[in-house]
N, C-alpha and C positions, 0 to 999 in steps of 0.2 A: 225626568230626563236623565239619561245614562251619563255618568261622568267619564271624562277622557282619562285613560290610563297612561301615565308617563313611561313606566318601565314595567310592563306586564309579564305574563307567563310566556308569551310568544318569544320575545328576545332572550328571556332567561333560559328557556329550553334549548334554543339554538346555541347559545354560548356554552351551556353545560354539556351539551352533546359533543360539540367540537372539542371542548377542553378534555372531556373524559376519553375521547377516542383518539385524537391526534397526538396528545402528549405521550401516552404510552407507546403509540406507534413510532413517534419521533425518537423516543428513548431506545426502542428496539433497533431502529435503523442506525442510530449513532453507535450503539454497542456492536452491532454487526459490522459496521464500517471500521471501528477501532480494532475489532478482532481480526478482520480480514487483512487490514493494513499491517497489524503487528505480526500475524502469522506469516504474511508475505515477506516482510522485511527479515524475519528470523530465518525463513527457509532460504531466501536469496543470500543472506549473509553467510549462513552455514555452507550453502552450495558453492559460493565464491571461495570460501576458505578451503574447501575440499579440492576445488579445481586448482587453486594456487599451490596447494600441497602436492597435488598430482603433477603439476607443471614443474615444481621444484625437483621432484623425484625423477622425472623424465630428463631434466637437465643434468642431474647427477649421473644418471645412467649413461647419458651421452658422453659426459666427460670421462667416466671410468672406461667405457668401451673404446673410445678414441685413444685414450692413453695406452690401453692394452695393444691396440693396433700399431701405435708408434714404437712401443717396446719391442714387439715382434719384428718390426722392420729393422730397427737399429741392431737387434741381436743377429739378424740375418745379414747385416752389412757392418761388421765390427770395425772395418777400416775407414768408415766414412766420418768425416768431421762435420761440424755444424755448417761450415761453408759449403761442403759437398752436398749435404742434405738440402740446403737452400736452393741449390741448382737442380735438385732432383724433383721432377714434376710429380712423380708418383708419391713421394713423401709429402710434397706440398699439398697434394689433394687429400692425403690422409690427415695432415695437420690442421687444415682449414676446411671444416665441414659445416653444412647448414644445421642450425638448431631451431626447430619450429619454422615459422615463415620469415622472420627477420633476424634471428639470432645466428650465432656462428661459434666455432671453436677457434682458439688462438693459442700460440705456444710462446712461452717466455723462459728465460734462464731461471731455474728454480733458486739460484743463489743471489743473482744480481738484479733480477726483475727487469732485465733488458728484453724487449720483445724480439722474437726470432721469426715467427710466422704470423701473418695477419692478412685478412682479406683486403685491407687497405694498405697498399705498398708504402704509404707515407709513415705508417706506424712501425714498420719493420726497422729495428735498430734503435727505437726510442727507449730511453730509460724511463720506466713507468713511475719512478720516484717523482718525476716532474708533474704527475697528475695528482699529487698529494693534496695540494691546495684547492684545485679546481673540482676534484671529485673525491672528497675526504672518505666517504663511506666505501667507495670503490677501492681506495688505497688500503683501507683497514683490512679488507678481505685479502688483498694481494699480499700485504705485509705478513699476515698470519700464515700464508702458504710458503713463505721463504724458508729455505732449509729443507724442503722436501716434505711439507705437511699438507694434509687436506684442509681446505678452508672453503667456507661458503657464506652467503648472506645476500641481503637486499641492498640496493643502492639506487640513487637517482641519477639518470643520465639525460643530459640536455641534447636534444636533436638539433640538426642544422637550422630548422625553422624556429628554434627557440623554445619548443615545447619540452617540458620536463616530464619524463615517464619513469616508472619503477621497473628495474631489471633485477633478475636473480642470477647470481654467478656461482658456479662450483669449480673449484680448482683442485686438481689432484696431480700426483707426480708420476712421471714416466719412469718405470723401474728398470731403466737401462741407460748407460752413459755413452756418449759419442766417443769417437776415437781420440778427440782432444779433451776428454774428461768432463764434458758439459752434461749436467743433468737438467732435463726439461720439466717445466710445469705446464700442464694442459688446463686451460680455462674454457668452460662452456657457459655461454650467457645468452639470454634473450629477454624480451619484454614480457612481463607477467600478464599484461592485458590480453596477450594472444590466447592464454588459457582461460581467462575470465570473460572473454568476449561472449561465449554462449550464455553466461549468466546475465550479462548486460542485456542481451537480446531478450532473455526470459523475463528480466525485470521490466522491460518495456511492455512485454505482453501482459504481465501481471498487472501493471498499472492501467493498461487499457481495459483489462477484464474488470478491475475494481471500478473504474469509471463507468463501464457499461452496467455493472450491477447497481451502482449508485443511481444511474439514470432510471433503472427499473424501480428502485426504491422510491425515487422522487415521483415517478408515475403512479406508484401504488398510493403514496401519500395524497397526491392530487385527486386520484380517483376516490379514495376513502373520504377526503374532505367534501368532494362534490356529493357523494352518496349520503354522508352524514347530514349535510345541509338539506338535501332533498327530503330525506326521511324525517329529520327534525322539523322541517317546514310543514310537511303533511301532518305529523303528529301534533305539532303546536296548533295548527288550524283545526284539527279534529277535536282538540280540547277547548280552544278559545272560542270558536264559532258558536257552539251551543250555549256556552256560558254567557257570551254577549247577547245572544238571542233571548235567553231566559231573563237577562237583566232588562231588556226592552219590554218583555212581557210583564215583569214585576213592576216596571215603571208605569205601564198602562193600567195595571190593576190598582196601583196606588192612586191613580186619578179617577178611579171609580168604574173603569171598564172591566167589570167582574166576569163578563162573558167572553173575554179574550181567549181564543183557543191556542193551546200549545201544540204546534204541528210537528214536533220532533219526538223521537223516542230513542231510548238507549237502555242497555242492560248493565251499564257500569255505574260508577258513582254519579255521573250526570243523570242517569235514570232515577237514582235516589232523590236528587235535587228536583227533578221534574215532578216526581210523586209528591214531594213536600210542597211545591208551589201549587199543585192541583188541590191538595188538602187545604192549603191556605185559601185558595179561591172558594172552595165549598164552605169552609168555616166562615169566611167573610160574608158570603152570600146568605148563609143561614143567620148570621148575627144581624145583618142588615134587615132581612125579612122579619126576624123576631122583633127588632126595634120598631119597624114600621107597623107591625101588628099591634104592638103595645101602644103606639101613638094613635092608631085608629080607635082602639078600645077606650083610650082616655078621652078622645073627642066625643064618643057616644055618651059617656057619663056626663 
C-alpha cells in the first residue's frame, strides 16, 4: 500500500517556482518605482526652482522697466510735484501696472516708505512702517530699499480669505526727483505660484503616469504569478504522477503480482526508474522460478 505524502514534491515545486520568480520580479518593480519616483521628484523640484528663478527675473525686469518709464515721465514734467502726479491719470497708469496675473507695481517714497501709488486706494498715503509686525519679511525688503537702494526677496502674504502664499518683490529706485524733491521707489510683486503652476500641473501628470505604470507592473506580477502557478502545476503533475504510478506498481509487485505491466514510458530520469523496476520484476521472476525449480527437484529426491 502506497503511503500518503504530507509535504511532497508537488507543493514544493509550486512554492519554489513562485519564490524564485515573484521575488526577483517584485524587487525589479520596487526598484523601478523608487527610481521613477526619485527621478520625477528631482526633475519637478529642479523645474520648479527654474521657473521660480525665471519668475523672479521677470519681476525684476518689470520693476526696472517701470521705474525707467516713471523717470522719463518725471524728467519730461520737471515742474510736477507728487500731489500733481497723483492727479495725473497717465502717471497713475504708469506707476501701477499689472505683474503676471495677480501682481502689480506700486510706488512709495524711497526715503520715508510712505506709499504714493497703489492699486488699492486705501493703501495710498499709508506709512509702510506699520506693516513691520504683520509682515516682517515684507518690511525687511522694504527697509533695505530705503535711501534709494535696490532690494528684493521672498515674503509671505495673507490673502483676505486667510490663505498664506509666497510672494516675490523687487524694489528699485526711480532715478529722477519730483518738483518737491521726492525720490520714488518702485516695487513690483506677485505670487510665485503663478510661475510654478505649470510644474504643479506637470507634477499631477507625473503622479498619474507613475500610478498608471504601477498598475501595469501589478498586472505583470499577477499575470506572471498565474503563469508560474500554471506551469508549476503542470510540471509538478508531470513529475509526481508517474512517480505515484510507479509506487503503486511497486506495491503490487511486492504482493507477488510480478506480471503487473508498466504502462508508461519516459526518456528522462523517470525512464531510468521504470527500467530499474522492470529489471527488478525480471530478477524477482527469475529468482522465484529458480526457487520453485529447486523445490521441485528436492521433492523428486
